C-alpha positions as CSV (number, residue, x, y, z in Angstrom):
1,X,-13.0,-11.3,28.5
2,X,-16.4,-11.3,26.9
3,X,-18.7,-14.2,26.7
4,X,-18.5,-16.4,23.6
5,X,-20.2,-14.8,20.7
6,X,-22.3,-16.3,18.0
7,X,-20.1,-15.0,15.2
8,X,-22.1,-16.4,12.2
9,X,-25.4,-14.9,13.5
10,X,-23.8,-11.5,14.4
11,X,-22.0,-11.3,11.1
12,X,-25.2,-11.9,9.2
13,X,-27.1,-9.4,11.4
14,X,-24.4,-6.7,11.0
15,X,-23.6,-7.3,7.3
16,X,-25.4,-4.2,6.2
17,X,-25.0,-2.1,9.4
18,X,-22.9,1.1,9.6
19,X,-19.3,1.1,10.6
20,X,-20.3,2.9,13.8
21,X,-22.9,0.1,14.6
22,X,-20.2,-2.5,14.2
23,X,-17.8,-0.6,16.4
24,X,-20.5,-0.2,19.0
25,X,-21.0,-4.0,19.0
26,X,-17.3,-4.5,19.5
27,X,-17.0,-2.0,22.4
28,X,-20.2,-3.4,24.0
29,X,-18.6,-6.9,24.2
30,X,-15.0,-6.1,24.6
31,X,-14.7,-2.6,26.0
32,X,-11.1,-1.8,26.8
33,X,-9.9,-5.2,25.4
34,X,-10.6,-4.1,21.9
35,X,-7.6,-2.9,19.9
36,X,-7.7,-0.8,16.7
37,X,-5.2,-1.6,14.0
38,X,-3.9,1.6,12.3
39,X,-1.6,1.2,9.3
40,X,-0.8,4.9,8.7
41,X,-3.0,4.9,5.6
42,X,-6.7,5.8,5.1
43,X,-7.9,3.7,8.0
44,X,-7.6,6.9,10.0
45,X,-11.3,6.8,9.4
46,X,-11.5,3.8,11.7
47,X,-9.5,5.6,14.4
48,X,-11.8,8.6,14.1
49,X,-15.0,6.6,14.4
50,X,-13.7,4.5,17.3
51,X,-12.4,7.5,19.2
52,X,-15.8,9.2,18.9
53,X,-17.3,6.2,20.7
54,X,-14.5,5.7,23.2
55,X,-12.0,8.4,24.0
56,X,-9.8,5.7,25.7
57,X,-9.6,3.6,22.5
58,X,-6.5,1.5,22.2
59,X,-4.6,1.8,19.0
60,X,-1.5,0.0,17.6
61,X,0.5,0.2,14.5
62,X,3.2,-2.0,13.0
63,X,6.6,-0.3,12.7
64,X,8.5,-2.6,10.3
65,X,11.5,-0.3,10.2
66,X,10.9,0.2,6.5
67,X,8.0,2.7,6.4
68,X,8.1,5.9,4.5
69,X,9.2,9.0,6.5
70,X,5.8,10.5,5.7
71,X,4.1,7.5,7.3
72,X,6.0,7.9,10.6
73,X,5.1,11.6,10.7
74,X,1.5,10.8,9.9
75,X,1.2,8.3,12.7
76,X,2.5,10.9,15.2
77,X,0.1,13.5,13.8
78,X,-2.8,11.2,14.5
79,X,-1.5,10.5,18.0
80,X,-1.4,14.2,18.7
81,X,-4.7,15.1,17.1
82,X,-6.7,12.5,19.1
83,X,-4.4,12.7,22.2
84,X,-4.2,8.9,22.4
85,X,-1.1,6.7,22.6
86,X,-0.4,4.6,19.5
87,X,1.6,1.5,20.4
88,X,4.2,0.8,17.8
89,X,5.1,-2.9,17.3
90,X,8.7,-3.5,16.2
91,X,10.3,-6.7,14.9
92,X,12.3,-8.9,17.3
93,X,16.0,-8.0,16.9
94,X,17.5,-11.5,16.5
95,X,15.3,-12.8,13.7
96,X,15.6,-9.5,11.9
97,X,19.3,-9.3,12.1
98,X,19.6,-12.9,11.0
99,X,17.5,-12.3,7.9
100,X,19.4,-9.2,6.9
101,X,22.8,-10.9,7.6
102,X,21.9,-13.9,5.5
103,X,19.9,-12.3,2.7
104,X,20.5,-8.6,2.7
105,X,17.9,-5.8,2.9
106,X,16.1,-6.5,-0.4
107,X,15.7,-10.3,-0.6
108,X,12.0,-10.0,-1.1
109,X,12.5,-8.8,-4.7
110,X,14.1,-12.2,-5.4
111,X,12.4,-14.6,-2.9
112,X,9.0,-13.0,-2.5
113,X,7.8,-10.8,0.3
114,X,6.6,-13.6,2.6
115,X,9.8,-14.1,4.7
116,X,10.4,-10.4,5.3
117,X,6.8,-9.7,6.2
118,X,6.9,-12.7,8.5
119,X,9.7,-11.2,10.5
120,X,8.8,-7.5,10.3
121,X,5.0,-7.7,10.5
122,X,3.5,-11.2,11.3
123,X,5.6,-12.1,14.3
124,X,5.2,-8.7,16.1
125,X,1.4,-8.8,15.4
126,X,1.2,-12.4,16.6
127,X,3.0,-11.3,19.8
128,X,0.5,-8.5,20.3
129,X,-2.6,-10.4,19.5
130,X,-1.6,-13.3,21.8
131,X,-2.8,-11.2,24.7
132,X,-5.9,-9.6,23.1
133,X,-9.5,-10.8,22.9
134,X,-10.6,-8.7,19.9
135,X,-9.2,-6.3,17.3
136,X,-10.6,-4.1,14.6
137,X,-9.1,-3.5,11.2
138,X,-9.7,-1.0,8.4
139,X,-9.7,-3.6,5.6
140,X,-12.4,-3.2,3.0
141,X,-13.8,-5.6,0.3
142,X,-12.9,-3.2,-2.5
143,X,-9.2,-3.1,-1.6
144,X,-8.4,-6.5,-3.2
145,X,-11.1,-8.2,-5.2
146,X,-9.0,-11.4,-5.3
147,X,-8.5,-11.7,-1.6
148,X,-10.8,-9.4,0.3
149,X,-14.1,-9.7,-1.5
150,X,-15.6,-11.9,1.3
151,X,-14.5,-9.7,4.3
152,X,-17.2,-10.0,7.0
153,X,-18.2,-7.4,9.6
154,X,-17.2,-9.9,12.3
155,X,-15.2,-13.1,12.1
156,X,-13.1,-15.5,14.1
157,X,-9.5,-14.6,13.2
158,X,-8.3,-17.9,11.7
159,X,-4.7,-16.7,11.4
160,X,-4.2,-15.8,15.0
161,X,-6.7,-17.7,17.1
162,X,-5.8,-20.8,19.1
163,X,-8.1,-23.7,20.1
164,X,-8.0,-22.4,23.7
165,X,-8.5,-18.8,22.8
166,X,-10.6,-17.5,19.9
167,X,-9.6,-14.1,18.6
168,X,-12.5,-12.0,17.4
169,X,-11.9,-9.7,14.4
170,X,-14.1,-6.8,13.5
171,X,-14.0,-5.2,10.1
172,X,-16.2,-2.1,10.4
173,X,-15.2,-0.5,7.1
174,X,-15.7,-3.7,5.1
175,X,-18.6,-2.3,3.0
176,X,-17.1,1.1,2.5
177,X,-15.7,2.0,-0.9
178,X,-12.5,4.0,-1.4
179,X,-14.6,7.0,-2.5
180,X,-16.7,6.8,0.6
181,X,-13.6,6.7,2.8
182,X,-12.2,9.7,1.1
183,X,-15.5,11.6,1.3
184,X,-15.4,11.0,5.1
185,X,-11.8,12.2,5.3
186,X,-12.6,15.4,3.3
187,X,-15.9,16.1,5.0
188,X,-14.4,16.0,8.5
189,X,-11.0,17.3,7.4
190,X,-9.1,14.4,9.0
191,X,-5.4,14.2,8.7
192,X,-4.1,11.9,6.0
193,X,-0.8,10.6,4.8
194,X,0.7,13.0,2.2
195,X,1.8,10.1,0.1
196,X,-1.8,9.9,-1.1
197,X,-1.3,13.2,-2.9
198,X,1.5,11.6,-4.9
199,X,-0.4,8.7,-6.3
200,X,0.0,6.2,-3.5
201,X,-3.3,4.5,-2.6
202,X,-2.3,1.4,-0.7
203,X,0.6,2.3,1.5
204,X,3.0,-0.2,3.1
205,X,6.7,-0.4,3.4
206,X,8.8,2.0,1.3
207,X,10.6,-0.7,-0.9
208,X,7.3,-2.5,-1.6
209,X,5.0,0.3,-2.3
210,X,4.7,2.5,-5.4
211,X,2.2,4.9,-6.9
212,X,-0.4,3.5,-9.2
213,X,-1.4,4.8,-12.6
214,X,-4.9,6.0,-13.6
215,X,-7.3,3.1,-13.7
216,X,-4.9,0.7,-11.9
217,X,-6.3,-1.0,-8.9
218,X,-4.8,0.2,-5.6
219,X,-3.2,-3.2,-4.7
220,X,-1.2,-3.1,-8.0
221,X,1.0,-0.6,-6.1
222,X,1.9,-3.3,-3.5
223,X,4.5,-6.1,-4.3
224,X,4.1,-5.3,-8.0
225,X,6.6,-7.9,-9.0
226,X,4.4,-10.7,-7.7
227,X,1.2,-12.4,-8.8
228,X,-2.1,-10.6,-7.8
229,X,-3.2,-13.6,-5.7
230,X,-0.1,-13.2,-3.5
231,X,-0.7,-9.5,-2.6
232,X,-1.4,-10.2,1.1
233,X,1.3,-10.1,3.8
234,X,-0.4,-12.5,6.1
235,X,-2.0,-10.1,8.5
236,X,-5.4,-11.0,6.9
237,X,-4.5,-14.6,5.8
238,X,-8.1,-15.7,6.5
239,X,-9.3,-13.5,3.6
240,X,-7.7,-15.6,0.9
241,X,-10.3,-17.7,-0.9
242,X,-9.4,-21.1,-2.2
243,X,-9.9,-21.6,-5.9
244,X,-9.4,-25.3,-5.7
């Protein structure tokens, strides 16, 4: 594991650096212990940038069991294009079976998405990150003004760290806009999820994701039946800014 980092100082220093510079910093300190989180959406940009710096880059994705067929095919397309393994994290069988048995397959429409995301996404991610020193995500400030406007280039992951083991979280794309991400994808002819061509911008699980209308913000297509301030699944719980 790397030495302890001065996160506040590095976050300030790298606040206006390029995504590649932030990734170089991450690889410099964590090398093969850095994991890239790939959601099957436009953060293929993060995979591309990381792969160009380290051909042995480690990538994982959350397989909730409820993704669109297009997303599963896209994940495999990225795996084949870059010739890298993509570790798929699945929910634990017993908690998932208990949830479905007790509440059915669509309880989130009634009870909110937190419980289902907890079983299908948060628990598998916590299991993965418990043995990791650092991870990098594709989250950006423009994805959700209410919850991601303060995303830093580097932070201590408040959701998954423990007092004994800090988890470092890099957000190399934090400053990129959606238009910049898509300019990168088009310029380099990167593969992308075909759902984007059908009006989907932010892509998650099939029952909880829908296309957005012109001039709607991308997060309005996620958990559309809930309040805007609740449009996080818990993967990036540290983003949420208290309004108290």
